[in-house]
C-alpha positions in Angstrom: 0.0 0.0 0.0 1.4 3.4 -1.0 1.1 6.4 1.3 -1.1 9.3 0.5 0.0 11.6 -2.3 -0.9 14.6 -0.2 -0.2 14.6 3.5 -2.1 17.2 5.6 -1.9 15.6 9.0 1.3 17.1 10.5 -0.6 17.7 13.7 -0.6 13.9 14.2 3.0 13.3 13.2 5.6 14.5 10.7 8.1 12.8 8.5 11.6 12.4 9.9 13.9 15.1 8.6 16.8 13.6 6.7 19.4 15.4 8.8 17.8 13.9 11.9 18.0 10.4 10.5 21.7 11.1 9.7 22.4 12.3 13.2 20.8 9.2 14.8 22.4 6.7 12.5 25.7 6.0 14.4 23.9 5.4 17.6 22.0 2.4 16.3 25.0 0.2 15.7 28.5 1.8 15.8 28.0 3.8 19.1 25.5 1.5 20.7 26.5 1.8 24.3 24.4 2.1 27.4 25.0 5.6 28.7 24.9 4.3 32.3 27.8 1.8 31.7 31.2 2.6 33.2 33.5 1.9 30.2 34.5 3.8 27.1 31.6 2.5 25.0 29.1 3.7 27.6 31.0 7.0 28.0 30.6 7.7 24.3 26.8 7.2 24.6 26.7 9.3 27.8 28.5 12.2 26.0 26.0 12.1 23.2 23.1 12.3 25.7 24.8 15.1 27.6 25.4 17.0 24.4 21.7 16.5 23.3 20.5 17.7 26.7 22.7 20.7 26.6 21.5 21.5 23.1 17.8 21.2 24.0 18.3 23.4 27.1 20.2 26.0 25.1 17.6 26.2 22.3 14.7 26.5 24.9 16.5 28.9 27.2 16.4 26.4 30.1 18.8 24.8 32.5 20.2 21.5 31.3 19.1 19.9 34.6 15.5 20.8 33.8 15.5 18.6 30.6 14.0 15.2 31.3 13.8 12.6 28.4 10.8 10.4 28.5 9.1 7.9 26.1 6.6 10.3 24.6 4.6 13.5 25.1 1.8 11.5 26.9 4.3 10.2 29.4 5.7 13.7 30.0 2.2 14.9 30.7 1.6 12.0 33.1 4.9 12.6 34.9 4.0 16.3 35.4 0.5 15.7 36.7 1.1 12.6 38.8 4.5 13.7 40.0 3.4 17.1 41.2 0.2 16.0 42.7 1.6 13.0 44.6 4.5 15.1 45.9 2.1 17.9 47.0 0.0 15.5 48.9 3.0 13.8 50.5 4.2 17.2 51.7 0.8 18.4 52.8 0.9 21.3 50.2 -2.4 20.6 48.5 -4.8 18.2 46.9 -6.4 20.3 44.1 -5.7 20.3 40.4 -7.0 22.7 37.8 -7.1 21.9 34.0 -9.3 22.8 31.1 -12.1 21.1 29.1 -10.0 21.0 25.8 -6.8 19.4 27.0 -5.3 16.4 25.2 -6.5 13.1 26.7 -3.1 12.5 28.2 -3.9 15.4 30.6 -7.6 15.0 30.9 -7.7 11.2 31.4 -4.8 11.5 33.9 -6.5 14.2 35.8 -9.8 12.3 36.0 -8.0 9.2 37.2 -6.2 11.2 39.9 -9.7 12.3 41.0 -11.6 9.0 40.6 -9.0 6.5 41.9 -6.7 8.5 44.1 -9.1 11.1 45.7 -7.5 14.3 44.4 -9.9 17.3 43.8 -10.2 18.4 40.2 -11.6 21.5 38.6 -12.1 21.5 34.8 -12.6 25.1 33.6 -14.6 25.8 30.4 -13.5 27.5 27.3 -15.1 30.2 25.1 -16.6 29.6 21.7 -13.1 29.8 20.1 -11.8 27.1 22.4 -9.7 29.5 24.5 -9.5 29.3 28.3 -10.4 32.5 30.1 -7.8 33.4 32.7 -10.5 34.8 34.9 -12.1 31.3 35.1 -8.8 29.9 36.2 -8.4 32.6 38.8 -11.9 31.9 40.1 -11.1 28.1 40.4 -8.0 28.6 42.6 -8.3 27.4 46.1 -5.9 27.4 49.1 -5.0 23.8 48.4 -4.5 24.1 44.6 -1.2 22.4 43.9 -1.0 22.5 40.1 -2.6 24.3 37.1 -2.2 22.5 33.7 -3.3 24.4 30.6 -2.1 23.5 27.1 -0.3 26.1 25.1 -2.2 25.3 21.8 -5.0 23.0 21.1 -4.3 20.0 18.9 -7.8 19.7 17.5 -8.8 23.3 16.6 -5.5 25.0 16.7 -6.4 27.8 19.2 -3.5 29.4 21.1 -4.2 29.6 24.8 -3.3 32.6 27.0 -0.9 30.3 28.7 1.7 32.9 29.7 -1.0 35.0 31.4 -2.3 31.9 33.2 1.2 31.0 34.2 1.8 34.4 35.6 -1.4 34.1 37.6 -0.2 30.8 39.0 3.2 32.2 39.9 1.7 35.1 41.7 -0.3 32.6 43.8 2.6 30.3 44.4 1.1 27.5 42.4 3.0 25.2 40.0 2.0 25.6 36.3 2.3 22.9 33.6 1.7 23.4 29.9 1.4 20.8 27.2 3.3 22.6 24.4 3.5 19.6 22.0 1.8 21.5 19.2 3.3 24.9 19.9 7.0 24.3 20.6 8.3 24.4 17.0 6.3 27.5 16.0 8.0 30.1 18.2 11.3 31.0 20.0 11.8 30.3 23.7 13.5 31.6 26.8 12.1 29.4 29.5 14.0 31.1 32.2 11.8 34.1 31.6 8.5 32.3 31.0 6.0 31.8 33.8 6.0 28.0 33.4 7.3 25.3 35.7 6.8 22.2 33.6 6.6 22.0 29.8 5.8 19.0 27.6 7.4 18.4 24.2 7.1 15.6 21.6 9.7 15.8 18.8 7.7 13.7 16.3 5.6 16.8 15.8 8.5 18.7 14.3 10.3 16.2 12.0 11.9 14.3 14.9 11.6 10.7 16.0 8.6 9.0 17.6 9.1 7.1 20.9 10.7 9.9 22.8 9.4 13.0 24.7 10.7 15.8 26.9 9.5 17.2 30.1 11.1 20.4 31.1 10.8 20.6 34.9 12.6 23.2 36.9 15.2 21.4 39.0 13.9 22.7 42.3 10.5 21.0 41.7 10.1 17.7 43.6 8.2 15.1 41.5 7.2 11.6 42.6 8.5 9.4 39.7 5.9 7.6 37.6 8.5 4.9 36.6 10.7 3.5 39.4 13.7 1.2 39.3 16.7 3.3 38.6 18.5 6.6 38.9 18.0 7.7 35.3 16.8 11.3 34.6 17.4 12.7 38.1 15.7 9.5 39.4 12.4 10.6 37.9 12.2 8.2 34.9 13.7 4.7 35.3 14.8 3.0 32.1 17.8 2.8 29.8 18.0 6.0 27.8 17.3 5.7 24.1 20.4 7.3 22.8 19.5 7.5 19.1 16.1 9.0 19.7 17.5 11.5 22.2 20.2 12.6 19.7 17.5 12.9 17.0 15.3 15.0 19.3 18.0 17.6 19.8 18.8 17.7 16.1 15.1 18.1 15.2 14.7 21.0 17.7 17.9 22.6 16.4 16.6 22.5 12.8 13.1 23.7 13.9 14.7 26.8 15.5 17.2 27.4 12.6 14.5 27.1 10.0 11.6 28.7 12.0 11.1 31.8 9.9 11.3 29.9 6.7 8.8 27.3 7.8 6.3 29.8 9.1 6.5 31.9 5.9 5.8 28.7 3.9 2.8 27.3 5.8 1.1 30.5 6.8 -0.3 31.5 3.4 -1.4 27.9 2.7 -3.3 27.8 6.0 -4.9 31.1 5.3 -6.2 30.0 2.0 -7.8 26.9 3.5 -9.4 29.0 6.3 -10.8 31.6 3.9 -11.8 29.5 0.8 -13.1 26.2 2.1 -16.0 27.6 4.1 -16.8 29.9 1.2 -17.2 27.0 -1.1 -19.6 25.3 1.3 -21.8 28.0 2.8 -24.0 26.8 5.7 -22.3 23.4 5.6 -18.8 24.3 6.9 -17.5 26.6 9.6 -14.0 27.3 10.8 -13.4 26.0 14.4 -11.0 27.6 16.8 -9.8 31.2 17.0 -9.7 33.1 13.7 -6.2 34.7 14.3 -4.8 33.3 17.6 -4.1 29.9 16.2 -1.2 27.7 15.2 0.4 28.9 11.9 0.1 25.5 10.2 -3.4 24.5 11.4 -6.8 24.8 9.7 -9.8 23.2 11.3 -13.5 23.0 10.4 -16.8 21.5 11.4 -19.3 20.1 8.8 -23.0 20.1 9.6 -24.7 16.7 9.9 -21.6 14.8 8.7 -19.2 12.3 10.3 -15.5 13.4 10.4 -14.6 9.8 10.0 -16.5 9.6 6.7 -14.8 12.7 5.5 -11.4 11.2 6.3 -12.2 8.0 4.6 -13.2 9.7 1.3 -10.3 12.1 1.4 -8.0 9.1 1.9 -9.5 7.4 -1.1 -8.7 10.6 -3.0 -5.1 10.5 -1.9 -5.3 13.1 0.9 -4.3 12.4 4.5 -6.1 14.5 7.0 -7.3 14.4 10.6 -10.5 14.7 12.6 -9.1 15.9 15.8 -6.6 14.3 18.1 -4.7 11.5 16.4 -5.1 9.4 19.5 -8.9 9.4 19.1 -9.6 10.1 15.4 -11.1 6.7 15.0 -13.7 7.4 17.6 -17.2 8.2 16.1 -18.4 10.0 19.2 -18.9 13.8 19.1 -15.8 15.8 19.7 -15.5 16.9 23.3 -13.5 19.9 22.1 -16.2 21.0 19.7 -18.8 20.5 22.3 -16.8 22.5 24.8 -16.8 25.3 22.2 -20.6 25.3 22.2 -21.2 23.4 19.0 -24.3 21.2 19.0 -24.7 17.6 17.9 -25.3 18.6 14.2 -21.7 19.9 14.1 -19.7 18.1 16.8 -19.2 14.8 14.9 -18.0 16.6 11.7 -14.6 17.9 12.7 -11.8 18.1 10.2 -8.2 19.1 10.8 -5.8 20.0 8.0 -2.3 20.6 9.3 0.4 21.7 6.9 4.1 21.0 6.7 7.4 21.6 4.9 6.5 19.6 1.8 3.0 21.0 1.2 2.4 23.2 -1.8 -0.3 25.5 -3.2 -1.2 22.6 -5.5 -2.1 20.5 -2.4 -4.5 23.3 -1.2 -5.9 23.4 -4.7 -6.6 19.7 -4.5 -8.4 20.0 -1.2 -10.6 22.8 -2.5 -11.4 20.8 -5.6 -12.0 17.4 -4.0 -13.7 18.2 -0.7 -16.8 20.0 -1.8 -18.1 17.1 -4.0 -17.3 14.7 -1.1 -19.4 16.8 1.2 -22.2 17.0 -1.3 -22.3 13.3 -1.7 -22.2 12.5 2.0 -24.9 15.1 2.6 -27.1 13.6 0.0 -26.6 10.2 1.5 -27.4 11.5 5.0 -30.6 13.1 3.9 -31.7 10.2 1.8 -31.5 11.9 -1.5 -29.4 9.2 -3.0 -30.5 5.6 -3.3 -28.0 3.3 -1.6 -27.8 -0.2 -3.3 -29.1 -3.0 -1.1 
């Protein structure tokens, strides 16, 4: 089976950059050592990990000791939430967690499990019609025993940028730890985390042309976390398990390229995204609306809702036409239930099952956008006719 001719699902994952592959190559076989081993082969691997950690820290404006390598972005989110809350309870510092209704499931499901199985108190704040958290709602939810606020930097499904620095400043003023899932945002801006009001930040390199199977949690060194994985002293004792040297090296190289090529990448995807946002709803008046904020959104992200249609049906027909797209979070895009994010934005049942996400990347062209604008309207017309019974379906 051949891959899609047009790939518009970079919010789910991205192709590995050739330079990243080249950087990782020696560590699969030639320099294969365990970085915890006490011999020259191990020391070579340890130096590679140290160099990658230093590079990530330098690119993000963080301390090297703050960079923790994990197995994925979801694990980083889990370590942040479980680690902070368990440590706060053990120290008698609090039992209350605040998050939002539009978080990735790695945060929401973790927060709900902390509430349901472990007795932590949880407040889930709403969002406005554009999918943005209101800082005033977060402020109103704060209690004397609030230990952590976790608000994502940008939503994966509808692309809305969150006022996360404002919320982080609010948390810092109240002496509360602040975590942000920045998986979608990290490669779209420059960073100086020493000056940002965030204590813990989640990153996944496969969203910016790096490898899968590795993640980062930036956690200020002074923060005590209860480890989610125990058994060894790896990663400041917070994440037991032999370090995956090739993927860690690839992570650093992918982040270096993302920052070096940032302006070029943004200039490339921005006009393509703007065309989709402007022209697709115009071709389908009354049937298609833009979801998320009109301007405060990820530069490569266009998202829509279609009335009385299934996002999964749209994906299937686009796939047949050679176009890869998404219908929300890649972790749940096969789920036919209404989107919780679209529902949180106030969209009713007629719209909440019809989400579509088109996320652009380095290889996309104006011709790809032309293809979507040409192919999608007839698909919508056919699916609408089927849904309303205007087309006879063979028995």
